[in-house]
C-alpha positions in Angstrom: -3.8 -24.3 -3.7 -7.4 -22.6 -3.5 -6.5 -21.0 -0.2 -3.4 -19.1 -2.2 -5.4 -18.2 -5.0 -8.0 -16.1 -2.4 -5.4 -14.6 -0.8 -3.2 -13.3 -4.6 -6.8 -12.1 -5.6 -7.2 -10.2 -1.6 -4.0 -9.0 -2.3 -5.3 -7.5 -5.7 -8.0 -6.0 -4.5 -6.7 -4.3 -1.7 -3.6 -3.4 -4.0 -6.8 -1.5 -6.3 -7.9 -0.2 -3.5 -4.7 1.8 -2.8 -4.1 2.6 -6.3 -8.0 5.0 -6.0 -6.2 6.7 -3.0 -3.0 7.3 -4.5 -4.8 8.6 -7.7 -7.1 10.5 -5.7 -4.1 12.2 -3.4 -2.3 13.4 -7.0 -6.0 14.4 -7.9 -6.2 16.6 -5.0 -2.5 18.1 -4.6 -3.3 18.8 -8.5 -6.5 20.8 -7.4 -4.7 22.9 -5.2 -1.5 23.6 -6.7 -3.5 25.1 -9.6 -6.2 26.9 -7.4 -3.2 28.6 -5.4 -1.7 29.8 -8.9 -4.7 30.6 -10.1 -5.7 32.8 -7.0 -1.8 34.4 -7.0 -2.1 35.4 -10.7 -5.5 36.1 -11.4 -5.7 33.2 -14.1 -9.5 32.8 -14.5 -8.9 29.9 -16.7 -6.9 27.6 -14.5 -9.6 28.8 -12.1 -12.4 27.3 -14.0 -10.9 24.0 -14.7 -10.0 23.3 -11.5 -14.0 23.9 -10.4 -14.7 22.2 -13.6 -12.5 18.6 -12.2 -13.6 19.0 -9.2 -16.3 16.0 -10.2 -13.0 14.0 -10.7 -12.5 13.4 -7.3 -16.0 12.3 -6.4 -15.8 9.8 -9.2 -13.1 8.4 -7.5 -14.5 7.9 -3.9 -16.9 6.5 -5.3 -14.6 4.0 -6.7 -13.1 3.4 -3.6 -16.8 3.0 -1.7 -17.4 0.5 -4.7 -14.8 -1.2 -3.5 -14.8 -1.4 -0.1 -18.1 -2.4 0.0 -17.0 -5.3 -2.6 -14.3 -6.4 0.1 -16.6 -6.1 2.6 -19.2 -8.4 1.3 -17.1 -11.2 -0.3 -13.5 -11.1 1.9 -14.9 -10.0 5.4 -11.8 -8.9 6.8 -11.1 -8.8 10.0 -8.2 -7.0 12.4 -5.8 -5.2 10.3 -7.1 -6.4 7.2 -10.6 -4.7 8.1 -8.5 -1.6 9.2 -7.1 -1.4 6.3 -10.6 -1.1 4.5 -11.9 1.3 6.6 -8.5 3.3 6.5 -9.2 3.6 3.0 -13.1 4.7 3.0 -12.0 7.7 5.5 -8.9 8.9 3.2 -11.5 8.5 0.2 -13.6 11.1 2.5 -11.2 13.6 3.7 -9.4 13.4 -0.2 -12.7 14.4 -1.5 -13.3 17.0 0.6 -9.8 18.5 0.5 -10.7 18.8 -3.4 -13.7 20.5 -2.9 -12.1 22.8 -0.6 -9.5 23.7 -3.3 -12.2 24.1 -6.1 -13.4 27.0 -3.4 -10.3 28.3 -3.6 -10.4 28.8 -7.2 -14.3 30.1 -6.8 -12.9 33.1 -4.9 -9.8 33.6 -7.7 -12.5 34.1 -9.8 -14.3 36.9 -7.9 -11.1 38.4 -6.7 -10.6 38.9 -10.4 -13.5 41.1 -10.5 -12.3 43.9 -8.4 -8.7 45.8 -8.2 -6.1 43.3 -6.8 -4.9 43.2 -3.3 -1.0 42.6 -2.2 -2.0 40.7 0.7 -3.2 38.1 -2.1 0.2 37.0 -2.2 0.3 35.9 1.7 -2.3 32.9 0.9 1.2 31.5 -1.0 2.9 30.1 2.4 -1.2 28.5 3.7 -1.3 26.7 0.1 2.6 25.9 0.3 2.5 24.4 4.0 -1.5 22.6 3.1 0.2 20.9 -0.5 3.0 19.7 1.7 1.2 18.6 4.2 -1.2 16.5 1.6 1.6 15.4 -0.4 3.7 13.9 3.0 0.5 12.3 3.8 -0.7 10.2 1.2 3.0 9.2 0.3 3.1 8.0 4.7 -0.4 6.0 3.9 1.2 4.3 1.2 4.3 3.8 2.4 3.1 2.5 6.2 4.7 4.9 7.0 3.6 6.1 10.7 6.6 8.4 11.6 5.7 10.2 8.4 1.9 10.8 9.6 2.5 11.9 12.5 5.2 14.3 11.1 2.0 15.8 9.0 -0.2 16.1 12.2 2.7 17.4 14.0 2.5 20.4 11.1 -1.0 21.1 11.3 -0.4 23.7 14.4 2.3 25.7 12.1 -0.6 26.0 9.2 -2.9 27.3 12.0 -0.8 29.3 13.3 0.2 30.9 9.8 -3.7 31.0 9.3 -4.4 32.7 12.7 -1.6 35.2 11.6 -3.0 36.5 7.7 -6.3 36.5 9.6 -5.3 38.8 11.6 -3.4 41.0 8.8 -6.8 40.7 6.7 -8.9 42.3 9.8 -6.4 45.3 10.4 -6.1 46.2 6.9 -10.4 46.0 6.1 -10.1 48.4 8.9 -7.7 50.7 7.6 -9.0 50.4 4.2 -13.1 49.7 4.1 -13.6 49.8 0.6 -11.3 46.1 -0.5 -14.1 45.0 2.7 -15.5 42.5 -0.2 -12.0 41.0 -1.3 -10.4 40.8 1.9 -13.5 38.7 2.8 -12.7 36.4 -0.5 -9.7 36.3 0.7 -10.4 35.7 4.7 -12.8 32.8 2.7 -10.4 31.0 0.4 -7.4 31.3 3.5 -10.1 29.1 5.6 -10.2 26.7 2.7 -6.7 26.4 2.9 -6.8 25.4 6.8 -9.4 23.3 6.4 -7.1 20.9 3.8 -4.6 21.1 6.8 -7.1 19.6 8.8 -7.9 16.7 6.4 -4.5 15.5 5.6 -4.3 15.3 9.4 -7.3 13.2 9.9 -5.6 10.9 6.9 -2.6 10.7 9.5 -4.4 10.1 12.1 -6.1 7.1 9.8 -2.7 5.7 8.8 -1.7 5.7 12.5 -5.1 3.7 13.9 -4.6 1.1 10.6 -0.4 0.8 11.4 -1.0 0.5 15.0 -5.1 -0.3 16.1 -5.7 2.8 17.9 -5.1 6.6 17.7 -2.3 8.7 18.8 -2.5 9.3 22.4 -1.2 12.3 22.1 -3.4 15.3 22.2 -3.6 17.2 18.2 -2.1 20.2 19.2 -4.4 23.6 17.5 -3.1 26.7 16.9 -6.0 28.5 15.5 -6.7 31.4 17.4 -9.2 33.3 14.9 -12.1 32.7 17.4 -10.2 35.5 19.2 -9.1 37.4 17.7 -9.5 41.2 18.3 -8.5 44.5 16.3 -8.8 47.4 18.1 -8.8 50.5 16.3 -6.9 52.6 18.9 -3.5 50.1 17.6 -4.0 51.0 13.9 -0.6 52.6 12.3 0.3 53.7 9.2 -0.6 49.9 7.7 -0.2 48.3 4.3 -1.2 50.9 1.4 -1.9 47.3 -1.0 
C-alpha cells in the first residue's frame, strides 16, 4: 500500500511538471502571436504588453526548475523517469528563450513605429505563422508523447530557414535600392532572425521529446536551410525594385 502511495505521489508530481510546460507553451504561443500582430499592425499597446508579460515565462521556468529539483532529490528517478525530468527542464529552458525572442520582435515593432511604414513588414507574416505552428505542434507532441509529431516539427525547421534566407536577401536588395530605409530594414532583419531562432528552439524541444521516448536523439543530421551567412547581393543585378 505504501509503495502504491509513493507511485501515486510521483505521478502527481510529474503531472504538475507537465502542467507547467503546457502553461509555458500556451504563454509562449500567445506572446509570439501578439508580437506578430503588433509588428504588422503597428500596435504599440500590444507590443508593450508582450514586453511586460515576458516575465511570466521566467517565473514559470523557475517553477519547473524547482519541481525538477524536488523530483531529483526526493524520487531519484532513473532510466525513462530520469529522461522525463530532464526533458521537462530542457523544454522549459527553450520555451523561456522563445518568449525572449517574441519580446524582441515586439521591441523591434516599437522602434519601427517611429519610422514610415515599410511594406516588407508584412513579409514577416509567413515566418511568424510557421514558427507559431512549429511551437504549437511541439508542445502538443511533448504532452502526447508523440515522437512522430516531434520529428515533423524538426523537419519543418529547414522550411523556416529557407523562408528566412529569402526574406534576408529581399531586405538586402531593398536596402541597396533605398538607402534611406536602412534603419527600418535592419530592425526587420533582426525581427526575422528572432523568428528563425524560435524555430530552432522548437526543434530543440522536438529532439528532447525524441530522447525522452526513444532514449536517443534522432540519428539523421538536422537539415538546415539558413544560407544568410553566404548571401551576397550585387548592385549590378538590381533593377526596378520595390517602391514600398
